[in-house]
GURO-639067 format. One record per atom (N, C-alpha, C): residue in three letters; x, y, z; atom name; residue number from 1. Coordinates in pm, whole numbers, padded with zeros to 5 digits. Example, Ala and Ser with C-alpha at 12.3 -4.5 7.8 and 13.67 -1.06 7.14 Angstrom:
ATOM     r       xx       yy       zz    a     k
ATOM   ALA    01319   -00569    00780    N     1
ATOM   ALA    01230   -00450    00780   CA     1
ATOM   ALA    01320   -00330    00780    C     1
ATOM   SER    01285   -00225    00708    N     2
ATOM   SER    01367   -00106    00714   CA     2
ATOM   SER    01290    00003    00787    C     2
***
This chain:
ATOM     r       xx       yy       zz    a     k
ATOM   MET    01079    00950    00324    N     1
ATOM   MET    01154    00941    00201   CA     1
ATOM   MET    01086    01028    00097    C     1
ATOM   THR    01162    01097    00018    N     2
ATOM   THR    01109    01180   -00089   CA     2
ATOM   THR    01182    01148   -00218    C     2
ATOM   ASP    01108    01099   -00318    N     3
ATOM   ASP    01168    01074   -00449   CA     3
ATOM   ASP    01179    01206   -00522    C     3
ATOM   ARG    01280    01219   -00610    N     4
ATOM   ARG    01307    01343   -00682   CA     4
ATOM   ARG    01305    01318   -00832    C     4
ATOM   ASP    01266    01420   -00909    N     5
ATOM   ASP    01276    01410   -01054   CA     5
ATOM   ASP    01418    01447   -01097    C     5
ATOM   ASP    01443    01455   -01228    N     6
ATOM   ASP    01578    01482   -01279   CA     6
ATOM   ASP    01633    01616   -01230    C     6
ATOM   ALA    01545    01711   -01203    N     7
ATOM   ALA    01589    01842   -01156   CA     7
ATOM   ALA    01596    01848   -01003    C     7
ATOM   GLY    01576    01735   -00938    N     8
ATOM   GLY    01585    01732   -00792   CA     8
ATOM   GLY    01454    01764   -00721    C     8
ATOM   ARG    01346    01782   -00797    N     9
ATOM   ARG    01217    01812   -00734   CA     9
ATOM   ARG    01139    01682   -00710    C     9
ATOM   SER    01058    01684   -00610    N    10
ATOM   SER    00975    01569   -00575   CA    10
ATOM   SER    00857    01556   -00670    C    10
ATOM   ARG    00829    01434   -00719    N    11
ATOM   ARG    00707    01406   -00795   CA    11
ATOM   ARG    00602    01366   -00693    C    11
ATOM   SER    00486    01423   -00709    N    12
ATOM   SER    00385    01410   -00605   CA    12
ATOM   SER    00255    01356   -00663    C    12
ATOM   PHE    00193    01262   -00591    N    13
ATOM   PHE    00064    01206   -00630   CA    13
ATOM   PHE   -00026    01208   -00508    C    13
ATOM   PRO   -00101    01317   -00487    N    14
ATOM   PRO   -00190    01323   -00371   CA    14
ATOM   PRO   -00316    01239   -00395    C    14
ATOM   VAL   -00357    01166   -00293    N    15
ATOM   VAL   -00474    01080   -00300   CA    15
ATOM   VAL   -00576    01129   -00198    C    15
ATOM   SER   -00697    01156   -00244    N    16
ATOM   SER   -00805    01201   -00155   CA    16
ATOM   SER   -00869    01080   -00087    C    16
ATOM   TRP   -00946    01108    00018    N    17
ATOM   TRP   -01020    01002    00086   CA    17
ATOM   TRP   -01115    00933   -00011    C    17
ATOM   GLU   -01182    01011   -00094    N    18
ATOM   GLU   -01278    00955   -00191   CA    18
ATOM   GLU   -01208    00865   -00292    C    18
ATOM   GLU   -01094    00911   -00342    N    19
ATOM   GLU   -01019    00831   -00439   CA    19
ATOM   GLU   -00969    00702   -00376    C    19
ATOM   LEU   -00917    00710   -00255    N    20
ATOM   LEU   -00869    00590   -00187   CA    20
ATOM   LEU   -00983    00491   -00166    C    20
ATOM   HIS   -01099    00541   -00124    N    21
ATOM   HIS   -01213    00453   -00103   CA    21
ATOM   HIS   -01255    00385   -00233    C    21
ATOM   ARG   -01263    00462   -00340    N    22
ATOM   ARG   -01303    00410   -00470   CA    22
ATOM   ARG   -01202    00304   -00519    C    22
ATOM   THR   -01074    00332   -00502    N    23
ATOM   THR   -00971    00240   -00552   CA    23
ATOM   THR   -00962    00115   -00464    C    23
ATOM   ALA   -00978    00129   -00334    N    24
ATOM   ALA   -00979    00011   -00246   CA    24
ATOM   ALA   -01102   -00076   -00275    C    24
ATOM   LYS   -01213   -00013   -00309    N    25
ATOM   LYS   -01333   -00089   -00346   CA    25
ATOM   LYS   -01308   -00164   -00477    C    25
ATOM   ALA   -01238   -00101   -00571    N    26
ATOM   ALA   -01201   -00169   -00696   CA    26
ATOM   ALA   -01113   -00290   -00667    C    26
ATOM   LEU   -01025   -00276   -00567    N    27
ATOM   LEU   -00941   -00389   -00526   CA    27
ATOM   LEU   -01029   -00504   -00476    C    27
ATOM   ALA   -01130   -00472   -00397    N    28
ATOM   ALA   -01222   -00575   -00349   CA    28
ATOM   ALA   -01292   -00646   -00465    C    28
ATOM   TRP   -01331   -00571   -00567    N    29
ATOM   TRP   -01394   -00631   -00685   CA    29
ATOM   TRP   -01300   -00733   -00750    C    29
ATOM   ARG   -01173   -00700   -00759    N    30
ATOM   ARG   -01076   -00794   -00819   CA    30
ATOM   ARG   -01056   -00917   -00732    C    30
ATOM   LEU   -01066   -00898   -00601    N    31
ATOM   LEU   -01037   -01007   -00507   CA    31
ATOM   LEU   -01153   -01103   -00487    C    31
ATOM   ILE   -01275   -01058   -00513    N    32
ATOM   ILE   -01394   -01139   -00481   CA    32
ATOM   ILE   -01390   -01274   -00550    C    32
ATOM   GLU   -01341   -01279   -00672    N    33
ATOM   GLU   -01334   -01406   -00746   CA    33
ATOM   GLU   -01225   -01500   -00694    C    33
ATOM   LEU   -01132   -01446   -00617    N    34
ATOM   LEU   -01019   -01525   -00567   CA    34
ATOM   LEU   -01048   -01588   -00431    C    34
ATOM   GLY   -01152   -01542   -00366    N    35
ATOM   GLY   -01188   -01590   -00233   CA    35
ATOM   GLY   -01268   -01719   -00241    C    35
ATOM   PRO   -01327   -01756   -00128    N    36
ATOM   PRO   -01335   -01678   -00005   CA    36
ATOM   PRO   -01204   -01685    00073    C    36
ATOM   PHE   -01186   -01583    00155    N    37
ATOM   PHE   -01068   -01574    00241   CA    37
ATOM   PHE   -01109   -01597    00385    C    37
ATOM   GLU   -01016   -01653    00463    N    38
ATOM   GLU   -01038   -01674    00606   CA    38
ATOM   GLU   -01040   -01542    00682    C    38
ATOM   GLY   -00955   -01449    00636    N    39
ATOM   GLY   -00944   -01319    00701   CA    39
ATOM   GLY   -00840   -01236    00628    C    39
ATOM   ILE   -00816   -01118    00684    N    40
ATOM   ILE   -00723   -01022    00625   CA    40
ATOM   ILE   -00610   -00995    00723    C    40
ATOM   VAL   -00490   -00980    00669    N    41
ATOM   VAL   -00378   -00928    00745   CA    41
ATOM   VAL   -00348   -00790    00688    C    41
ATOM   ALA   -00372   -00687    00768    N    42
ATOM   ALA   -00344   -00549    00727   CA    42
ATOM   ALA   -00202   -00515    00768    C    42
ATOM   ILE   -00125   -00459    00676    N    43
ATOM   ILE    00010   -00414    00709   CA    43
ATOM   ILE   -00003   -00272    00761    C    43
ATOM   THR    00035   -00254    00888    N    44
ATOM   THR    00021   -00122    00948   CA    44
ATOM   THR    00144   -00038    00919    C    44
ATOM   ARG    00115    00088    00904    N    45
ATOM   ARG   -00010    00158    00925   CA    45
ATOM   ARG   -00087    00177    00796    C    45
ATOM   GLY   -00017    00190    00684    N    46
ATOM   GLY   -00083    00227    00560   CA    46
ATOM   GLY   -00189    00132    00512    C    46
ATOM   GLY   -00179    00004    00544    N    47
ATOM   GLY   -00276   -00093    00497   CA    47
ATOM   GLY   -00405   -00099    00577    C    47
ATOM   LEU   -00410   -00027    00690    N    48
ATOM   LEU   -00529   -00036    00776   CA    48
ATOM   LEU   -00656    00013    00707    C    48
ATOM   VAL   -00650    00129    00644    N    49
ATOM   VAL   -00770    00185    00581   CA    49
ATOM   VAL   -00813    00101    00461    C    49
ATOM   PRO   -00722    00070    00367    N    50
ATOM   PRO   -00765   -00017    00256   CA    50
ATOM   PRO   -00817   -00153    00305    C    50
ATOM   ALA   -00753   -00209    00407    N    51
ATOM   ALA   -00798   -00339    00460   CA    51
ATOM   ALA   -00939   -00329    00517    C    51
ATOM   ALA   -00971   -00219    00584    N    52
ATOM   ALA   -01106   -00201    00638   CA    52
ATOM   ALA   -01209   -00195    00526    C    52
ATOM   ILE   -01175   -00126    00419    N    53
ATOM   ILE   -01267   -00115    00305   CA    53
ATOM   ILE   -01285   -00250    00237    C    53
ATOM   VAL   -01175   -00320    00213    N    54
ATOM   VAL   -01182   -00452    00151   CA    54
ATOM   VAL   -01259   -00549    00241    C    54
ATOM   ALA   -01233   -00545    00372    N    55
ATOM   ALA   -01302   -00633    00466   CA    55
ATOM   ALA   -01453   -00609    00462    C    55
ATOM   ARG   -01494   -00485    00456    N    56
ATOM   ARG   -01636   -00453    00448   CA    56
ATOM   ARG   -01696   -00508    00320    C    56
ATOM   GLU   -01629   -00485    00208    N    57
ATOM   GLU   -01682   -00527    00078   CA    57
ATOM   GLU   -01686   -00678    00062    C    57
ATOM   LEU   -01592   -00748    00123    N    58
ATOM   LEU   -01589   -00895    00114   CA    58
ATOM   LEU   -01656   -00961    00234    C    58
ATOM   GLU   -01712   -00879    00323    N    59
ATOM   GLU   -01777   -00925    00446   CA    59
ATOM   GLU   -01687   -01016    00528    C    59
ATOM   LEU   -01563   -00972    00545    N    60
ATOM   LEU   -01467   -01042    00630   CA    60
ATOM   LEU   -01464   -00975    00766    C    60
ATOM   ARG   -01472   -01053    00871    N    61
ATOM   ARG   -01473   -00998    01007   CA    61
ATOM   ARG   -01342   -01023    01082    C    61
ATOM   VAL   -01262   -01115    01034    N    62
ATOM   VAL   -01138   -01149    01104   CA    62
ATOM   VAL   -01026   -01069    01039    C    62
ATOM   ILE   -00968   -00979    01118    N    63
ATOM   ILE   -00861   -00893    01068   CA    63
ATOM   ILE   -00744   -00899    01166    C    63
ATOM   GLU   -00630   -00937    01114    N    64
ATOM   GLU   -00505   -00938    01189   CA    64
ATOM   GLU   -00421   -00822    01139    C    64
ATOM   THR   -00318   -00789    01212    N    65
ATOM   THR   -00224   -00687    01166   CA    65
ATOM   THR   -00081   -00739    01178    C    65
ATOM   ILE    00000   -00685    01090    N    66
ATOM   ILE    00144   -00705    01100   CA    66
ATOM   ILE    00204   -00565    01089    C    66
ATOM   SER    00294   -00534    01178    N    67
ATOM   SER    00351   -00399    01182   CA    67
ATOM   SER    00496   -00404    01135    C    67
ATOM   VAL    00521   -00331    01027    N    68
ATOM   VAL    00654   -00327    00967   CA    68
ATOM   VAL    00696   -00182    00955    C    68
ATOM   ALA    00816   -00151    00999    N    69
ATOM   ALA    00869   -00015    00985   CA    69
ATOM   ALA    00992   -00022    00895    C    69
ATOM   SER    00989    00061    00788    N    70
ATOM   SER    01105    00063    00700   CA    70
ATOM   SER    01147    00203    00661    C    70
ATOM   TYR    01053    00301    00661    N    71
ATOM   TYR    01091    00438    00630   CA    71
ATOM   TYR    00986    00533    00680    C    71
ATOM   ASP    01025    00658    00687    N    72
ATOM   ASP    00930    00763    00720   CA    72
ATOM   ASP    00924    00858    00600    C    72
ATOM   ASP    00872    00977    00620    N    73
ATOM   ASP    00860    01068    00506   CA    73
ATOM   ASP    00992    01131    00464    C    73
ATOM   LYS    01099    01098    00529    N    74
ATOM   LYS    01230    01156    00497   CA    74
ATOM   LYS    01332    01052    00452    C    74
ATOM   ASP    01344    00942    00525    N    75
ATOM   ASP    01453    00849    00501   CA    75
ATOM   ASP    01408    00704    00503    C    75
ATOM   ARG    01478    00623    00424    N    76
ATOM   ARG    01459    00478    00427   CA    76
ATOM   ARG    01559    00423    00527    C    76
ATOM   GLY    01512    00332    00611    N    77
ATOM   GLY    01600    00274    00712   CA    77
ATOM   GLY    01595    00123    00706    C    77
ATOM   ASP    01644    00060    00812    N    78
ATOM   ASP    01640   -00085    00821   CA    78
ATOM   ASP    01498   -00131    00845    C    78
ATOM   LEU    01459   -00240    00782    N    79
ATOM   LEU    01327   -00296    00800   CA    79
ATOM   LEU    01318   -00367    00934    C    79
ATOM   LYS    01210   -00341    01006    N    80
ATOM   LYS    01188   -00405    01136   CA    80
ATOM   LYS    01045   -00456    01142    C    80
ATOM   ILE    01029   -00582    01182    N    81
ATOM   ILE    00896   -00637    01209   CA    81
ATOM   ILE    00867   -00602    01355    C    81
ATOM   LEU    00774   -00510    01376    N    82
ATOM   LEU    00740   -00466    01512   CA    82
ATOM   LEU    00635   -00555    01576    C    82
ATOM   LYS    00547   -00613    01493    N    83
ATOM   LYS    00443   -00705    01540   CA    83
ATOM   LYS    00412   -00802    01428    C    83
ATOM   SER    00412   -00930    01457    N    84
ATOM   SER    00378   -01030    01358   CA    84
ATOM   SER    00230   -01065    01368    C    84
ATOM   ALA    00178   -01129    01267    N    85
ATOM   ALA    00036   -01169    01265   CA    85
ATOM   ALA    00022   -01313    01311    C    85
ATOM   ALA   -00081   -01339    01390    N    86
ATOM   ALA   -00109   -01474    01438   CA    86
ATOM   ALA   -00200   -01544    01337    C    86
ATOM   VAL   -00138   -01592    01229    N    87
ATOM   VAL   -00212   -01655    01120   CA    87
ATOM   VAL   -00154   -01794    01097    C    87
ATOM   PRO   -00239   -01898    01096    N    88
ATOM   PRO   -00188   -02034    01080   CA    88
ATOM   PRO   -00152   -02068    00935    C    88
ATOM   ASP   -00080   -02177    00919    N    89
ATOM   ASP   -00056   -02241    00790   CA    89
ATOM   ASP    00010   -02149    00687    C    89
ATOM   GLY    00100   -02063    00733    N    90
ATOM   GLY    00171   -01974    00641   CA    90
ATOM   GLY    00081   -01876    00568    C    90
ATOM   GLY   -00040   -01856    00623    N    91
ATOM   GLY   -00134   -01762    00562   CA    91
ATOM   GLY   -00225   -01822    00457    C    91
ATOM   LYS   -00225   -01953    00442    N    92
ATOM   LYS   -00311   -02016    00341   CA    92
ATOM   LYS   -00457   -01976    00364    C    92
ATOM   GLY   -00520   -01923    00258    N    93
ATOM   GLY   -00659   -01879    00267   CA    93
ATOM   GLY   -00675   -01738    00320    C    93
ATOM   TRP   -00565   -01670    00348    N    94
ATOM   TRP   -00568   -01535    00402   CA    94
ATOM   TRP   -00529   -01434    00295    C    94
ATOM   LEU   -00569   -01312    00319    N    95
ATOM   LEU   -00542   -01202    00229   CA    95
ATOM   LEU   -00458   -01098    00302    C    95
ATOM   ILE   -00346   -01059    00245    N    96
ATOM   ILE   -00263   -00951    00298   CA    96
ATOM   ILE   -00299   -00825    00221    C    96
ATOM   VAL   -00323   -00715    00292    N    97
ATOM   VAL   -00358   -00589    00227   CA    97
ATOM   VAL   -00265   -00478    00275    C    97
ATOM   ASP   -00213   -00402    00178    N    98
ATOM   ASP   -00132   -00284    00209   CA    98
ATOM   ASP   -00175   -00173    00114    C    98
ATOM   ASP   -00138   -00051    00150    N    99
ATOM   ASP   -00172    00062    00064   CA    99
ATOM   ASP   -00087    00066   -00061    C    99
ATOM   LEU    00040    00027   -00049    N   100
ATOM   LEU    00136    00048   -00155   CA   100
ATOM   LEU    00249   -00054   -00146    C   100
ATOM   VAL    00296   -00099   -00262    N   101
ATOM   VAL    00422   -00170   -00268   CA   101
ATOM   VAL    00517   -00078   -00343    C   101
ATOM   ASP    00628   -00043   -00279    N   102
ATOM   ASP    00724    00053   -00335   CA   102
ATOM   ASP    00843   -00024   -00390    C   102
ATOM   THR    00943   -00047   -00308    N   103
ATOM   THR    01061   -00123   -00353   CA   103
ATOM   THR    01038   -00273   -00343    C   103
ATOM   GLY    00938   -00313   -00265    N   104
ATOM   GLY    00909   -00453   -00243   CA   104
ATOM   GLY    00974   -00509   -00118    C   104
ATOM   GLU    01055   -00427   -00050    N   105
ATOM   GLU    01126   -00474    00070   CA   105
ATOM   GLU    01029   -00520    00179    C   105
ATOM   THR    00930   -00439    00210    N   106
ATOM   THR    00831   -00475    00312   CA   106
ATOM   THR    00753   -00598    00266    C   106
ATOM   ALA    00709   -00598    00141    N   107
ATOM   ALA    00632   -00711    00088   CA   107
ATOM   ALA    00710   -00842    00096    C   107
ATOM   ARG    00838   -00836    00062    N   108
ATOM   ARG    00920   -00958    00069   CA   108
ATOM   ARG    00932   -01008    00213    C   108
ATOM   ALA    00946   -00918    00308    N   109
ATOM   ALA    00956   -00959    00449   CA   109
ATOM   ALA    00825   -01023    00496    C   109
ATOM   VAL    00713   -00965    00456    N   110
ATOM   VAL    00583   -01020    00494   CA   110
ATOM   VAL    00560   -01153    00423    C   110
ATOM   ARG    00600   -01163    00298    N   111
ATOM   ARG    00588   -01289    00223   CA   111
ATOM   ARG    00665   -01402    00292    C   111
ATOM   LYS    00781   -01371    00349    N   112
ATOM   LYS    00858   -01475    00420   CA   112
ATOM   LYS    00778   -01529    00538    C   112
ATOM   LEU    00705   -01439    00606    N   113
ATOM   LEU    00626   -01480    00722   CA   113
ATOM   LEU    00496   -01550    00681    C   113
ATOM   LEU    00438   -01508    00569    N   114
ATOM   LEU    00309   -01562    00524   CA   114
ATOM   LEU    00317   -01601    00375    C   114
ATOM   PRO    00396   -01702    00343    N   115
ATOM   PRO    00421   -01734    00202   CA   115
ATOM   PRO    00298   -01784    00126    C   115
ATOM   ASN    00197   -01833    00198    N   116
ATOM   ASN    00080   -01891    00131   CA   116
ATOM   ASN   -00038   -01795    00118    C   116
ATOM   ALA   -00023   -01674    00167    N   117
ATOM   ALA   -00132   -01575    00161   CA   117
ATOM   ALA   -00134   -01507    00025    C   117
ATOM   HIS   -00248   -01450   -00009    N   118
ATOM   HIS   -00261   -01370   -00131   CA   118
ATOM   HIS   -00231   -01225   -00094    C   118
ATOM   PHE   -00139   -01163   -00165    N   119
ATOM   PHE   -00092   -01027   -00131   CA   119
ATOM   PHE   -00154   -00927   -00227    C   119
ATOM   ALA   -00227   -00828   -00173    N   120
ATOM   ALA   -00293   -00727   -00256   CA   120
ATOM   ALA   -00261   -00587   -00205    C   120
ATOM   THR   -00237   -00495   -00299    N   121
ATOM   THR   -00215   -00355   -00265   CA   121
ATOM   THR   -00300   -00267   -00356    C   121
ATOM   VAL   -00325   -00148   -00308    N   122
ATOM   VAL   -00399   -00052   -00389   CA   122
ATOM   VAL   -00308    00005   -00498    C   122
ATOM   TYR   -00188    00047   -00459    N   123
ATOM   TYR   -00093    00107   -00552   CA   123
ATOM   TYR    00032    00021   -00560    C   123
ATOM   ALA    00096    00023   -00678    N   124
ATOM   ALA    00220   -00053   -00697   CA   124
ATOM   ALA    00317    00029   -00780    C   124
ATOM   LYS    00443    00026   -00738    N   125
ATOM   LYS    00552    00084   -00816   CA   125
ATOM   LYS    00625   -00031   -00885    C   125
ATOM   PRO    00691   -00004   -00997    N   126
ATOM   PRO    00753   -00112   -01076   CA   126
ATOM   PRO    00847   -00204   -00998    C   126
ATOM   ALA    00927   -00150   -00908    N   127
ATOM   ALA    01024   -00234   -00835   CA   127
ATOM   ALA    00955   -00335   -00743    C   127
ATOM   GLY    00840   -00300   -00692    N   128
ATOM   GLY    00770   -00389   -00599   CA   128
ATOM   GLY    00658   -00471   -00662    C   128
ATOM   ARG    00616   -00432   -00779    N   129
ATOM   ARG    00501   -00496   -00844   CA   129
ATOM   ARG    00512   -00649   -00852    C   129
ATOM   PRO    00627   -00707   -00886    N   130
ATOM   PRO    00634   -00853   -00895   CA   130
ATOM   PRO    00612   -00926   -00763    C   130
ATOM   VAL    00622   -00857   -00652    N   131
ATOM   VAL    00611   -00921   -00521   CA   131
ATOM   VAL    00465   -00941   -00480    C   131
ATOM   VAL    00373   -00860   -00534    N   132
ATOM   VAL    00233   -00871   -00496   CA   132
ATOM   VAL    00154   -00949   -00601    C   132
ATOM   ASP    00042   -01006   -00558    N   133
ATOM   ASP   -00041   -01085   -00648   CA   133
ATOM   ASP   -00144   -00998   -00721    C   133
ATOM   THR   -00199   -00900   -00652    N   134
ATOM   THR   -00305   -00816   -00709   CA   134
ATOM   THR   -00282   -00672   -00668    C   134
ATOM   PHE   -00301   -00579   -00762    N   135
ATOM   PHE   -00296   -00436   -00732   CA   135
ATOM   PHE   -00390   -00366   -00829    C   135
ATOM   ILE   -00420   -00240   -00802    N   136
ATOM   ILE   -00510   -00165   -00888   CA   136
ATOM   ILE   -00437   -00062   -00973    C   136
ATOM   THR   -00360    00025   -00913    N   137
ATOM   THR   -00300    00137   -00985   CA   137
ATOM   THR   -00148    00133   -00977    C   137
ATOM   GLU   -00084    00142   -01094    N   138
ATOM   GLU    00062    00150   -01097   CA   138
ATOM   GLU    00104    00295   -01110    C   138
ATOM   VAL    00203    00334   -01033    N   139
ATOM   VAL    00262    00468   -01042   CA   139
ATOM   VAL    00412    00451   -01065    C   139
ATOM   SER    00475    00553   -01120    N   140
ATOM   SER    00619    00544   -01149   CA   140
ATOM   SER    00699    00533   -01020    C   140
ATOM   GLN    00816    00476   -01032    N   141
ATOM   GLN    00902    00455   -00915   CA   141
ATOM   GLN    00942    00586   -00850    C   141
ATOM   ASP    00951    00693   -00928    N   142
ATOM   ASP    00997    00822   -00874   CA   142
ATOM   ASP    00883    00910   -00824    C   142
ATOM   THR    00768    00852   -00798    N   143
ATOM   THR    00653    00927   -00747   CA   143
ATOM   THR    00632    00898   -00600    C   143
ATOM   TRP    00608    01004   -00524    N   144
ATOM   TRP    00574    00990   -00383   CA   144
ATOM   TRP    00423    01005   -00371    C   144
ATOM   ILE    00358    00899   -00320    N   145
ATOM   ILE    00213    00904   -00301   CA   145
ATOM   ILE    00185    00967   -00166    C   145
ATOM   HIS    00102    01070   -00167    N   146
ATOM   HIS    00059    01136   -00044   CA   146
ATOM   HIS   -00080    01086   -00010    C   146
ATOM   PHE   -00088    00999    00090    N   147
ATOM   PHE   -00216    00942    00130   CA   147
ATOM   PHE   -00295    01044    00213    C   147
ATOM   PRO   -00427    01031    00216    N   148
ATOM   PRO   -00509    01134    00281   CA   148
ATOM   PRO   -00480    01152    00430    C   148
ATOM   TRP   -00434    01048    00497    N   149
ATOM   TRP   -00404    01062    00640   CA   149
ATOM   TRP   -00276    01142    00663    C   149
ATOM   ASP   -00200    01168    00556    N   150
ATOM   ASP   -00078    01248    00568   CA   150
ATOM   ASP   -00095    01390    00516    C   150
ATOM   LEU   -00215    01425    00475    N   151
ATOM   LEU   -00239    01555    00412   CA   151
ATOM   LEU   -00330    01643    00494    C   151
ATOM   GLU   -00320    01773    00468    N   152
ATOM   GLU   -00417    01869    00517   CA   152
ATOM   GLU   -00434    01973    00408    C   152
ATOM   PRO   -00551    02033    00399    N   153
ATOM   PRO   -00574    02130    00291   CA   153
ATOM   PRO   -00480    02251    00303    C   153
ATOM   ARG   -00421    02288    00190    N   154
ATOM   ARG   -00337    02407    00185   CA   154
ATOM   ARG   -00321    02447    00039    C   154
ATOM   PRO   -00290    02573    00013    N   155
ATOM   PRO   -00268    02617   -00126   CA   155
ATOM   PRO   -00141    02555   -00184    C   155
ATOM   VAL   -00147    02524   -00314    N   156
ATOM   VAL   -00030    02472   -00383   CA   156
ATOM   VAL   -00011    02547   -00514    C   156
ATOM   GLU    00112    02548   -00562    N   157
ATOM   GLU    00144    02612   -00688   CA   157
ATOM   GLU    00092    02527   -00804    C   157
ATOM   PRO    00039    02590   -00911    N   158
ATOM   PRO   -00006    02514   -01027   CA   158
ATOM   PRO    00108    02434   -01090    C   158
ATOM   ILE    00076    02323   -01150    N   159
ATOM   ILE    00175    02235   -01211   CA   159
ATOM   ILE    00259    02309   -01315    C   159
ATOM   VAL    00198    02396   -01394    N   160
ATOM   VAL    00271    02467   -01498   CA   160
ATOM   VAL    00386    02550   -01439    C   160
ATOM   GLY    00366    02603   -01321    N   161
ATOM   GLY    00472    02679   -01254   CA   161
ATOM   GLY    00590    02591   -01219    C   161
ATOM   LEU    00565    02469   -01177    N   162
ATOM   LEU    00671    02375   -01145   CA   162
ATOM   LEU    00743    02331   -01273    C   162
ATOM   HIS    00666    02311   -01379    N   163
ATOM   HIS    00721    02264   -01506   CA   163
ATOM   HIS    00809    02371   -01571    C   163
ATOM   SER    00770    02497   -01562    N   164
ATOM   SER    00844    02604   -01630   CA   164
ATOM   SER    00981    02629   -01566    C   164
ATOM   ARG    01002    02581   -01445    N   165
ATOM   ARG    01132    02602   -01377   CA   165
ATOM   ARG    01235    02497   -01416    C   165
ATOM   ARG    01202    02406   -01500    N   166
ATOM   ARG    01297    02299   -01541   CA   166
ATOM   ARG    01404    02355   -01619    C   166
***
């Protein structure tokens, strides 16, 4: 999926490995007072890296995954739970971690499965923000976040060049 600005261009927010690590660690700082947690449920695939960082910082060793597919880099499709998490008691005492809450569709589906868990994301967009309990950075709804696992180094045009074409 690609969000577009008023002129039809994509708004882009590239995130480096260092920035993701720093921001996921900030998420752990916010969560430490809310614990202790029994374990983490990472939403795959995007939540795996932030969940690993949070798990390290909170010294959590029990990590489950839930696999949800809703869109790729081109299109939004039907939400599918590909793998559920084996977590008791509706997730009570557990922490759900994802990289981003966008529209909230994935978060709402996971919340139905684990209504008692604490839901945390690194990034949040306005439409999905009310669905999560804790997040670090808010970005506009029309921004596409490029996570480091989706990037490779290449030359890009300066921002002023993109702005002058409006």
